[in-house]
C-alpha positions in Angstrom: 0.0 0.0 0.0 1.3 3.5 -0.9 -0.1 6.7 0.6 0.5 10.0 -1.2 -0.2 13.4 0.3 -0.6 16.3 -2.1 0.4 19.8 -1.5 -1.7 21.2 -4.3 -5.1 20.2 -5.8 -4.0 20.1 -9.4 -1.8 16.9 -9.2 -4.4 15.4 -6.9 -7.0 15.9 -9.6 -4.7 14.6 -12.3 -4.3 11.3 -10.3 -7.9 10.7 -9.2 -10.3 12.4 -11.7 -10.4 9.8 -14.5 -10.8 6.9 -11.9 -13.5 8.7 -9.9 -15.5 9.7 -13.0 -16.1 6.0 -13.8 -18.7 6.4 -11.0 -19.3 10.1 -11.4 -22.5 10.4 -9.4 -21.3 8.3 -6.5 -18.1 10.4 -6.4 -19.6 13.8 -7.3 -19.2 15.3 -3.9 -15.5 14.7 -3.5 -14.8 15.6 -7.2 -17.0 18.7 -7.1 -15.2 20.0 -4.0 -11.8 19.3 -5.6 -12.8 21.1 -8.8 -14.1 24.1 -6.9 -10.8 24.3 -4.9 -8.9 24.2 -8.2 -11.1 27.0 -9.8 -11.5 29.1 -6.6 -8.5 28.5 -4.3 -9.5 31.6 -2.3 -12.8 30.0 -1.3 -11.1 28.2 1.7 -9.2 29.9 4.5 -6.9 27.0 5.3 -5.0 24.6 3.2 -7.0 21.5 2.1 -5.7 18.1 3.0 -5.6 15.7 0.0 -4.5 12.1 -0.1 -4.7 8.9 -2.1 -3.9 5.3 -1.3 -2.8 2.9 -4.1 -2.2 -0.8 -4.1 0.1 -1.9 -7.0 -0.7 1.3 -8.9 -4.5 0.8 -8.4 -6.3 3.7 -6.7 -8.1 2.2 -3.7 -9.0 5.3 -1.6 -9.2 9.0 -2.1 -9.5 11.5 0.8 -10.2 15.2 0.9 -10.7 17.6 3.8 -11.2 21.4 3.8 -10.8 22.3 7.5 -12.9 22.8 9.6 -15.2 20.5 7.6 -15.3 16.7 7.7 -13.1 14.3 5.9 -14.7 13.1 2.6 -13.8 9.7 1.3 -14.2 7.8 -1.9 -13.4 4.1 -2.3 -14.6 0.9 -3.8 -13.1 -1.2 -1.0 -15.0 -0.3 2.1 -13.8 -3.2 4.3 -10.0 -2.7 3.7 -8.9 -2.2 7.3 -5.3 -1.8 6.2 -6.3 1.1 3.9 -8.1 3.1 6.6 -5.4 2.4 9.2 -2.7 3.8 6.9 -4.8 6.9 6.3 -5.7 7.4 9.9 -2.1 7.0 11.1 -0.9 9.5 8.6 -3.6 12.0 9.8 -2.5 11.5 13.4 1.2 11.9 12.5 0.5 15.2 10.8 -1.6 16.5 13.7 -4.5 17.2 11.4 -8.0 17.6 12.9 -10.6 14.9 12.5 -14.0 16.3 13.3 -15.9 13.6 11.3 -16.0 11.6 8.2 -18.5 11.5 5.3 -18.7 9.0 2.5 -20.5 5.9 1.1 -22.0 4.2 4.1 -19.7 1.2 4.6 -16.7 3.3 3.7 -17.4 6.0 6.3 -18.3 3.5 8.9 -15.1 1.4 8.3 -13.0 4.5 8.7 -14.8 5.6 11.8 -14.3 2.2 13.5 -10.6 2.3 12.6 -10.2 5.9 13.9 -11.8 5.0 17.2 -9.6 1.9 17.6 -6.4 3.9 17.0 -7.3 7.0 18.9 -9.8 6.0 21.5 -12.1 8.8 20.3 -15.8 7.6 20.3 -17.9 8.3 17.2 -21.6 8.7 16.6 -23.7 8.7 13.6 -24.6 12.0 12.1 -26.6 12.6 9.0 -27.7 9.6 6.9 -28.1 10.7 3.3 -28.8 9.3 -0.1 -27.5 10.4 -3.4 -29.8 10.4 -6.4 -29.4 10.8 -10.1 -31.8 12.0 -12.8 -31.5 11.6 -16.6 -35.1 12.5 -17.5 -37.5 14.8 -15.7 -41.0 13.6 -15.0 -43.0 16.8 -15.0 -44.9 17.4 -11.8 -48.5 18.5 -11.7 -48.8 22.1 -13.1 -49.2 24.9 -10.6 -48.6 28.5 -10.1 -45.2 30.2 -10.4 -42.1 30.1 -12.6 -38.4 29.5 -12.3 -36.2 32.6 -12.5 -32.5 33.2 -11.9 -31.7 35.1 -8.7 -30.0 38.5 -8.9 -27.9 40.4 -6.3 -31.1 42.1 -5.3 -32.2 38.7 -3.9 -28.9 38.3 -1.9 -30.4 39.0 1.6 -33.3 36.5 1.0 -30.8 33.9 -0.3 -28.5 34.3 2.7 -31.4 34.0 5.1 -32.8 30.9 3.5 -29.4 29.2 3.1 -28.8 29.8 6.8 -32.2 28.4 7.6 -31.5 25.4 5.4 -28.2 24.5 7.2 -29.7 25.0 10.6 -32.6 22.7 9.8 -31.0 20.1 7.5 -27.2 20.1 8.4 -26.9 21.4 11.9 -23.5 19.8 12.3 -21.9 21.8 9.5 -19.4 24.3 10.8 -20.5 27.9 10.6 -18.5 29.9 8.0 -17.4 33.5 8.5 -20.4 35.8 7.7 -18.5 37.9 5.3 -17.0 34.9 3.5 -20.5 33.4 3.3 -21.8 36.7 1.8 -19.0 36.7 -0.8 -19.5 33.1 -1.7 -23.2 33.3 -2.3 -22.9 36.6 -4.0 -20.4 35.0 -6.4 -22.8 32.1 -7.0 -25.6 34.6 -7.8 -23.4 36.6 -10.2 -22.5 33.3 -11.9 -26.2 32.5 -12.4 -26.2 29.5 -10.2 -29.1 30.3 -7.8 -32.7 29.9 -8.8 -36.0 31.0 -7.3 -39.6 29.9 -7.7 -41.7 33.1 -8.0 -45.4 33.5 -8.0 -47.4 36.1 -10.0 -47.1 39.3 -8.1 -43.4 38.6 -7.2 -43.7 36.5 -4.1 -40.8 34.0 -3.8 -41.6 30.7 -2.3 -38.7 28.3 -3.0 -35.0 28.2 -3.8 -32.8 25.7 -5.6 -29.2 26.0 -6.6 -26.8 24.3 -9.1 -23.5 23.2 -7.6 -20.4 21.0 -8.1 -20.3 20.6 -11.9 -18.0 17.7 -12.8 -17.7 16.4 -16.4 -21.2 15.0 -17.3 -22.9 15.5 -13.9 -24.0 18.6 -12.1 -25.6 18.6 -8.6 -28.7 20.4 -7.4 -28.6 21.9 -3.9 -29.4 23.3 -1.5 -33.2 23.3 -2.0 -35.2 25.3 0.5 -38.8 26.2 1.0 -39.9 28.2 4.1 -42.2 26.2 6.4 -45.3 28.3 5.7 -45.0 27.5 1.9 -44.4 23.7 2.2 -46.9 21.1 0.9 -47.9 23.2 -2.1 -45.7 21.6 -4.7 -43.3 24.6 -5.0 -40.1 22.6 -4.3 -41.1 19.9 -6.8 -41.8 22.4 -9.5 -38.7 24.4 -8.7 -36.3 21.4 -8.8 -38.0 19.8 -11.8 -37.7 23.0 -13.8 -34.1 23.5 -12.8 -33.2 19.9 -13.5 -34.7 20.2 -17.0 -32.9 23.5 -17.6 -29.6 21.8 -16.7 -30.3 18.8 -19.0 -31.2 21.2 -21.8 -27.8 22.8 -21.3 -26.1 19.6 -22.1 -25.5 17.9 -18.7 -26.1 14.1 -18.9 -27.2 13.8 -15.3 -28.3 15.8 -12.4 -27.6 14.6 -8.9 -28.8 15.6 -5.4 -28.5 14.5 -1.8 -31.4 13.9 0.5 -31.7 13.4 4.2 -33.0 9.9 4.9 -34.7 11.2 8.0 -36.9 13.4 5.7 -39.3 11.0 3.9 -41.0 13.9 2.1 -38.0 15.1 0.2 -37.0 11.5 -0.7 -40.6 11.0 -2.1 -41.0 14.2 -4.1 -37.6 13.9 -5.9 -38.3 10.4 -7.0 -41.7 11.5 -8.4 -39.9 13.9 -10.7 -37.4 11.4 -11.9 -34.6 11.1 -9.4 -33.4 7.5 -8.8 -31.2 6.4 -5.8 -27.5 5.6 -6.4 -26.1 4.9 -3.0 -26.3 6.0 0.7 -23.9 8.3 2.4 -23.3 8.4 6.2 -21.6 11.0 8.4 -19.8 10.0 11.5 -18.7 12.6 14.1 -15.8 12.2 16.5 -15.5 13.6 20.0 
C-alpha cells in the first residue's frame, strides 16, 4: 500500500479524476469539492488536506478535507482495514484535525471504526443521506409560479434561506465567517447558479441552486422552501424546472443528496425522476 499526500489540488485531480469519474454520481461530492478548490482556491481559509492510497498502482481510496469540515472519502473497497489504518495513522502523524468523516455508508463506517480503535475517540452517527441521479424529468402537476435566476437584489433573502437550510438540514456543518458566506453566495448569484420559484405578483416561495459541476454530472442543492410554503408543490416544480434546464444545457445527469430522515424530500424527488444511487453516512468524533 502506498499513501500519497498532495500539497496542491492540481496533481491530486490529475491522479484521481479519471478513476472517480467512472462512477461520477457516486463520487460527485469529492470531485466537485476538488474542482471548486482548483477553480477558486481563495474559497477556503486554510490549506486543504488531500491524499490517495494505491495498491500496486491501483487507486483504492481518495481522501479530501477542507478544515474545519469533515473528511470526505471515496473508495470501492469499504472493508479494507489496512487502507483506513494507513490513512488514519498519517492523519495522526501530521496532527490534522478529524471532526468527522463522510462517504458511502460502509466506507465511512469502516474509517470511523478504525479511527476509534487507533485514537480511543468515540464516534456517533450524524446525517444519513442518499445520493440520487436524474436523466429524464417527470413533469410534476402544473401549478402557479415560474423559475427565475436570482440576482444580487435577492442576496439577503438567499442568505437568510441558506442559513435556515443549514440550521434545519445540516446542523453539524461548521459555521462559516459571515463575510465569506456573503462573498461566496454573492459570487454564485453573479455566476447565475441560484434559482427562485416566483409566483405572480413577485412572491418568492422556494429556492434551488446548481452546484459542483463535474464532467457530465451537475448537482442540485441546496433546496429550501420556508415552512409556511411547504406542501404546495413549489419545491417539486422548482427542482424539476431547474433539472430540466440543466439537462437542456447539455448535462447528462443531475444529482442531489437527500436526508433519509426526511421522507417527504425522498418521495418528491423520486416522483420527478430522481433515482437512488447509494447511501452516504456521516460519523462525528468527540
